[in-house]
C-alpha positions, 0 to 999 in steps of 0.5 A, a space after each residue: 415905442 414904434 416898432 413898425 409903421 404899416 398902412 393900416 396899423 402901427 406895431 408898438 412896444 408898450 410897457 405897462 405899469 398896472 399890467 392891465 390890457 384895459 390900460 393899453 386899450 383906453 389910451 390907444 383908442 383915445 389917440 384915435 387909433 384903437 387896437 385891431 379887434 377891440 370892438 369895445 374901444 374902437 367904437 370911438 375911433 370908427 369916425 376916422 375910418 369913414 374919412 379913409 379913401 375907399 381903396 384903403 377902407 376896404 383893406 381896413 375892414 378886412 384887417 379889422 375882421 381878420 382876428 377873432 380877438 384883440 391884437 395884443 400880445 404880452 411878450 413878457 410878464 414879471 411880478 413878485 410871487 405874493 407868498 414867496 416874494 420871488 421874482 417870477 418872469 414869463 416869456 411867450 413868442 408871438 402866436 400864429 394869428 398875430 404873425 399872420 396879421 402882421 404878414 397881411 398888414 405888410 402885404 397890404 402896405 407893399 401892394 399899396 405903395 407899389 400901386 401908388 408909386 
């Protein structure tokens, strides 16, 4: 589900069936829009970057290097304990680096829209 569209990225809410980050990375990359910071699966989508206008491409390269990891966050995890069969649920707020990435993406979008309006 789309949460927010920005110039260089779209924030999504994704529900996994298997609980594996690989599942997200493969499907998102296959659509031509890889996860930010995913050096492995973003290789297939790099051709898309070449077609971006120069003023947008420089921002993409900046954002792509901003995080030292994949821009994925598990806000909640639930599973049945393998021994007790009790349902276990865990919740985590967005980490600081993700908040900073989102803020940078919003600034880039706002500046681009202001410059081009």
